[in-house]
A tleap script that builds the chain and sets N, CA, C and O, in Angstrom:
source leaprc.protein.ff14SB
mol = sequence {
  NMET LYS ILE SER HIE ILE GLN MET GLU THR
  ALA LYS ALA PHE GLY THR ASN PRO TYR PHE
  MET ARG GLY PRO ASN ARG ILE ARG GLY VAL
  CYS ASP ALA ARG ASN ALA ALA MET TRP LEU
  SER ARG GLU VAL LEU CYS ALA THR LEU PRO
  GLU ILE ALA LYS ALA PHE LEU ARG ASP HIE
  SER THR VAL PHE SER ASN CLEU
}
set mol.1.N position { 2.547 14.711 -10.229 }
set mol.1.CA position { 3.241 14.891 -8.977 }
set mol.1.C position { 4.193 13.713 -8.785 }
set mol.1.O position { 3.896 12.585 -9.177 }
set mol.2.N position { 5.333 13.997 -8.179 }
set mol.2.CA position { 6.353 12.979 -7.949 }
set mol.2.C position { 6.660 12.874 -6.459 }
set mol.2.O position { 6.292 13.742 -5.667 }
set mol.3.N position { 7.335 11.804 -6.101 }
set mol.3.CA position { 7.720 11.610 -4.708 }
set mol.3.C position { 8.630 12.739 -4.246 }
set mol.3.O position { 8.545 13.166 -3.094 }
set mol.4.N position { 9.487 13.224 -5.114 }
set mol.4.CA position { 10.398 14.312 -4.732 }
set mol.4.C position { 9.624 15.575 -4.353 }
set mol.4.O position { 10.039 16.318 -3.463 }
set mol.5.N position { 8.504 15.814 -5.026 }
set mol.5.CA position { 7.668 16.978 -4.682 }
set mol.5.C position { 7.058 16.789 -3.292 }
set mol.5.O position { 7.015 17.729 -2.498 }
set mol.6.N position { 6.591 15.587 -3.004 }
set mol.6.CA position { 6.044 15.300 -1.677 }
set mol.6.C position { 7.132 15.460 -0.618 }
set mol.6.O position { 6.870 15.995 0.459 }
set mol.7.N position { 8.345 15.004 -0.911 }
set mol.7.CA position { 9.454 15.163 0.030 }
set mol.7.C position { 9.710 16.637 0.333 }
set mol.7.O position { 9.865 17.015 1.494 }
set mol.8.N position { 9.756 17.465 -0.701 }
set mol.8.CA position { 10.033 18.893 -0.503 }
set mol.8.C position { 8.938 19.567 0.316 }
set mol.8.O position { 9.226 20.317 1.249 }
set mol.9.N position { 7.689 19.302 -0.031 }
set mol.9.CA position { 6.582 19.958 0.669 }
set mol.9.C position { 6.450 19.467 2.107 }
set mol.9.O position { 6.148 20.254 3.004 }
set mol.10.N position { 6.672 18.188 2.330 }
set mol.10.CA position { 6.600 17.651 3.686 }
set mol.10.C position { 7.730 18.201 4.541 }
set mol.10.O position { 7.521 18.558 5.700 }
set mol.11.N position { 8.922 18.268 3.972 }
set mol.11.CA position { 10.052 18.840 4.707 }
set mol.11.C position { 9.778 20.293 5.075 }
set mol.11.O position { 10.086 20.729 6.184 }
set mol.12.N position { 9.205 21.031 4.148 }
set mol.12.CA position { 8.870 22.426 4.421 }
set mol.12.C position { 7.851 22.526 5.559 }
set mol.12.O position { 7.982 23.375 6.441 }
set mol.13.N position { 6.840 21.660 5.536 }
set mol.13.CA position { 5.799 21.678 6.565 }
set mol.13.C position { 6.357 21.316 7.945 }
set mol.13.O position { 5.895 21.840 8.959 }
set mol.14.N position { 7.346 20.425 7.982 }
set mol.14.CA position { 7.934 19.999 9.248 }
set mol.14.C position { 9.147 20.835 9.639 }
set mol.14.O position { 9.721 20.633 10.709 }
set mol.15.N position { 9.540 21.772 8.780 }
set mol.15.CA position { 10.664 22.654 9.093 }
set mol.15.C position { 12.020 21.968 9.031 }
set mol.15.O position { 12.918 22.272 9.816 }
set mol.16.N position { 12.158 21.045 8.098 }
set mol.16.CA position { 13.437 20.352 7.930 }
set mol.16.C position { 13.860 20.396 6.472 }
set mol.16.O position { 13.177 20.985 5.634 }
set mol.17.N position { 14.976 19.778 6.179 }
set mol.17.CA position { 15.525 19.772 4.836 }
set mol.17.C position { 15.250 18.409 4.199 }
set mol.17.O position { 15.450 17.384 4.850 }
set mol.18.N position { 14.796 18.371 2.936 }
set mol.18.CA position { 14.548 17.076 2.286 }
set mol.18.C position { 15.797 16.203 2.204 }
set mol.18.O position { 15.694 14.977 2.167 }
set mol.19.N position { 16.957 16.815 2.177 }
set mol.19.CA position { 18.211 16.063 2.154 }
set mol.19.C position { 18.326 15.167 3.390 }
set mol.19.O position { 18.767 14.022 3.289 }
set mol.20.N position { 17.931 15.687 4.554 }
set mol.20.CA position { 18.016 14.922 5.797 }
set mol.20.C position { 17.026 13.761 5.811 }
set mol.20.O position { 17.274 12.742 6.457 }
set mol.21.N position { 15.913 13.908 5.108 }
set mol.21.CA position { 14.910 12.850 5.070 }
set mol.21.C position { 15.424 11.622 4.314 }
set mol.21.O position { 14.958 10.509 4.559 }
set mol.22.N position { 16.357 11.809 3.421 }
set mol.22.CA position { 16.921 10.696 2.651 }
set mol.22.C position { 18.131 10.085 3.335 }
set mol.22.O position { 18.617 9.035 2.914 }
set mol.23.N position { 18.618 10.726 4.375 }
set mol.23.CA position { 19.799 10.229 5.069 }
set mol.23.C position { 19.442 9.343 6.248 }
set mol.23.O position { 18.270 9.040 6.468 }
set mol.24.N position { 20.448 8.923 7.009 }
set mol.24.CA position { 20.227 8.014 8.137 }
set mol.24.C position { 19.807 8.728 9.425 }
set mol.24.O position { 19.777 8.110 10.489 }
set mol.25.N position { 19.488 10.001 9.341 }
set mol.25.CA position { 19.167 10.820 10.502 }
set mol.25.C position { 17.960 10.262 11.255 }
set mol.25.O position { 16.948 9.908 10.650 }
set mol.26.N position { 18.080 10.187 12.587 }
set mol.26.CA position { 16.977 9.670 13.408 }
set mol.26.C position { 16.431 10.717 14.378 }
set mol.26.O position { 15.775 10.373 15.361 }
set mol.27.N position { 16.699 11.977 14.106 }
set mol.27.CA position { 16.138 13.048 14.925 }
set mol.27.C position { 14.615 13.023 14.757 }
set mol.27.O position { 14.112 12.826 13.651 }
set mol.28.N position { 13.899 13.219 15.842 }
set mol.28.CA position { 12.439 13.071 15.865 }
set mol.28.C position { 11.741 13.822 14.732 }
set mol.28.O position { 10.907 13.245 14.034 }
set mol.29.N position { 12.067 15.087 14.543 }
set mol.29.CA position { 11.413 15.892 13.510 }
set mol.29.C position { 11.651 15.364 12.104 }
set mol.29.O position { 10.760 15.397 11.256 }
set mol.30.N position { 12.857 14.880 11.869 }
set mol.30.CA position { 13.197 14.330 10.558 }
set mol.30.C position { 12.478 13.003 10.344 }
set mol.30.O position { 11.956 12.743 9.260 }
set mol.31.N position { 12.451 12.167 11.372 }
set mol.31.CA position { 11.755 10.877 11.260 }
set mol.31.C position { 10.262 11.072 11.021 }
set mol.31.O position { 9.662 10.373 10.205 }
set mol.32.N position { 9.672 12.015 11.730 }
set mol.32.CA position { 8.239 12.280 11.541 }
set mol.32.C position { 7.960 12.764 10.125 }
set mol.32.O position { 6.996 12.331 9.494 }
set mol.33.N position { 8.803 13.658 9.630 }
set mol.33.CA position { 8.632 14.166 8.267 }
set mol.33.C position { 8.802 13.048 7.247 }
set mol.33.O position { 8.035 12.958 6.289 }
set mol.34.N position { 9.798 12.199 7.448 }
set mol.34.CA position { 10.052 11.076 6.540 }
set mol.34.C position { 8.861 10.115 6.519 }
set mol.34.O position { 8.417 9.686 5.454 }
set mol.35.N position { 8.354 9.785 7.696 }
set mol.35.CA position { 7.215 8.865 7.777 }
set mol.35.C position { 5.976 9.452 7.115 }
set mol.35.O position { 5.250 8.746 6.415 }
set mol.36.N position { 5.731 10.736 7.332 }
set mol.36.CA position { 4.585 11.386 6.702 }
set mol.36.C position { 4.729 11.400 5.189 }
set mol.36.O position { 3.764 11.154 4.465 }
set mol.37.N position { 5.927 11.687 4.715 }
set mol.37.CA position { 6.158 11.726 3.268 }
set mol.37.C position { 6.017 10.336 2.648 }
set mol.37.O position { 5.498 10.198 1.540 }
set mol.38.N position { 6.474 9.314 3.358 }
set mol.38.CA position { 6.304 7.950 2.853 }
set mol.38.C position { 4.825 7.586 2.774 }
set mol.38.O position { 4.369 7.008 1.788 }
set mol.39.N position { 4.090 7.927 3.814 }
set mol.39.CA position { 2.656 7.635 3.839 }
set mol.39.C position { 1.933 8.370 2.712 }
set mol.39.O position { 1.107 7.785 2.012 }
set mol.40.N position { 2.247 9.652 2.540 }
set mol.40.CA position { 1.620 10.422 1.459 }
set mol.40.C position { 1.976 9.862 0.085 }
set mol.40.O position { 1.135 9.826 -0.813 }
set mol.41.N position { 3.217 9.429 -0.073 }
set mol.41.CA position { 3.630 8.839 -1.352 }
set mol.41.C position { 2.811 7.602 -1.664 }
set mol.41.O position { 2.449 7.360 -2.816 }
set mol.42.N position { 2.524 6.830 -0.650 }
set mol.42.CA position { 1.745 5.607 -0.837 }
set mol.42.C position { 0.272 5.926 -1.094 }
set mol.42.O position { -0.335 5.366 -2.007 }
set mol.43.N position { -0.300 6.823 -0.295 }
set mol.43.CA position { -1.732 7.110 -0.370 }
set mol.43.C position { -2.108 7.998 -1.557 }
set mol.43.O position { -3.102 7.737 -2.235 }
set mol.44.N position { -1.331 9.029 -1.806 }
set mol.44.CA position { -1.670 9.999 -2.855 }
set mol.44.C position { -1.221 9.517 -4.234 }
set mol.44.O position { -1.973 9.592 -5.205 }
set mol.45.N position { 0.014 9.020 -4.303 }
set mol.45.CA position { 0.566 8.628 -5.603 }
set mol.45.C position { 0.370 7.150 -5.917 }
set mol.45.O position { 0.599 6.716 -7.046 }
set mol.46.N position { -0.054 6.375 -4.917 }
set mol.46.CA position { -0.159 4.916 -5.068 }
set mol.46.C position { 1.171 4.323 -5.520 }
set mol.46.O position { 1.207 3.386 -6.318 }
set mol.47.N position { 2.261 4.878 -5.002 }
set mol.47.CA position { 3.594 4.397 -5.347 }
set mol.47.C position { 3.838 3.046 -4.683 }
set mol.47.O position { 3.326 2.771 -3.598 }
set mol.48.N position { 4.613 2.222 -5.339 }
set mol.48.CA position { 4.947 0.915 -4.776 }
set mol.48.C position { 5.998 1.079 -3.685 }
set mol.48.O position { 6.680 2.102 -3.612 }
set mol.49.N position { 6.119 0.066 -2.846 }
set mol.49.CA position { 7.119 0.120 -1.777 }
set mol.49.C position { 8.538 0.253 -2.329 }
set mol.49.O position { 9.320 1.035 -1.787 }
set mol.50.N position { 8.905 -0.483 -3.390 }
set mol.50.CA position { 10.253 -0.291 -3.942 }
set mol.50.C position { 10.479 1.119 -4.500 }
set mol.50.O position { 11.586 1.647 -4.398 }
set mol.51.N position { 9.449 1.735 -5.086 }
set mol.51.CA position { 9.596 3.108 -5.592 }
set mol.51.C position { 9.841 4.084 -4.448 }
set mol.51.O position { 10.704 4.958 -4.534 }
set mol.52.N position { 9.072 3.923 -3.377 }
set mol.52.CA position { 9.236 4.801 -2.212 }
set mol.52.C position { 10.606 4.570 -1.585 }
set mol.52.O position { 11.300 5.520 -1.223 }
set mol.53.N position { 10.988 3.307 -1.460 }
set mol.53.CA position { 12.289 2.976 -0.872 }
set mol.53.C position { 13.432 3.607 -1.656 }
set mol.53.O position { 14.374 4.137 -1.066 }
set mol.54.N position { 13.354 3.553 -2.964 }
set mol.54.CA position { 14.401 4.142 -3.804 }
set mol.54.C position { 14.488 5.654 -3.597 }
set mol.54.O position { 15.583 6.211 -3.529 }
set mol.55.N position { 13.343 6.313 -3.497 }
set mol.55.CA position { 13.319 7.771 -3.327 }
set mol.55.C position { 13.887 8.200 -1.973 }
set mol.55.O position { 14.449 9.288 -1.848 }
set mol.56.N position { 13.738 7.339 -0.959 }
set mol.56.CA position { 14.209 7.676 0.382 }
set mol.56.C position { 15.501 6.969 0.755 }
set mol.56.O position { 15.951 7.049 1.898 }
set mol.57.N position { 16.108 6.266 -0.221 }
set mol.57.CA position { 17.355 5.524 0.001 }
set mol.57.C position { 17.209 4.521 1.142 }
set mol.57.O position { 18.064 4.428 2.024 }
set mol.58.N position { 16.111 3.779 1.104 }
set mol.58.CA position { 15.806 2.781 2.114 }
set mol.58.C position { 15.494 1.452 1.436 }
set mol.58.O position { 15.403 1.373 0.211 }
set mol.59.N position { 15.333 0.416 2.244 }
set mol.59.CA position { 14.895 -0.885 1.774 }
set mol.59.C position { 13.362 -0.915 1.809 }
set mol.59.O position { 12.752 -0.244 2.641 }
set mol.60.N position { 12.743 -1.680 0.922 }
set mol.60.CA position { 11.281 -1.690 0.881 }
set mol.60.C position { 10.680 -2.215 2.185 }
set mol.60.O position { 9.563 -1.836 2.537 }
set mol.61.N position { 11.389 -3.069 2.900 }
set mol.61.CA position { 10.858 -3.569 4.169 }
set mol.61.C position { 10.844 -2.462 5.236 }
set mol.61.O position { 9.988 -2.465 6.120 }
set mol.62.N position { 11.781 -1.529 5.154 }
set mol.62.CA position { 11.787 -0.385 6.062 }
set mol.62.C position { 10.587 0.507 5.782 }
set mol.62.O position { 9.949 1.008 6.708 }
set mol.63.N position { 10.280 0.705 4.508 }
set mol.63.CA position { 9.111 1.510 4.139 }
set mol.63.C position { 7.857 0.822 4.652 }
set mol.63.O position { 6.968 1.483 5.188 }
set mol.64.N position { 7.770 -0.486 4.500 }
set mol.64.CA position { 6.606 -1.244 4.948 }
set mol.64.C position { 6.388 -1.053 6.447 }
set mol.64.O position { 5.252 -0.872 6.887 }
set mol.65.N position { 7.460 -1.092 7.233 }
set mol.65.CA position { 7.321 -0.947 8.683 }
set mol.65.C position { 6.916 0.472 9.073 }
set mol.65.O position { 6.319 0.670 10.131 }
set mol.66.N position { 7.231 1.463 8.236 }
set mol.66.CA position { 6.847 2.847 8.519 }
set mol.66.C position { 5.398 3.140 8.169 }
set mol.66.O position { 4.809 4.082 8.699 }
set mol.67.N position { 4.826 2.352 7.290 }
set mol.67.CA position { 3.447 2.577 6.885 }
set mol.67.C position { 2.538 1.844 7.847 }
set mol.67.O position { 1.317 1.891 7.700 }
savepdb mol mol.pdb
quit
């Protein structure tokens, strides 16, 4: 399983598009989906913060604050 798979499934569950989760969008539904996907990436895949940050086009410190 990859982070991209978690992004797709989380976006589907939250009713949003995975493309929006990687962008600067701050709409509540997109932010919630992004945060859930980041958390799942960390817990399920044991991905590092830089790996998660790269997948979501964020800085690792932003990922840290979301977890």
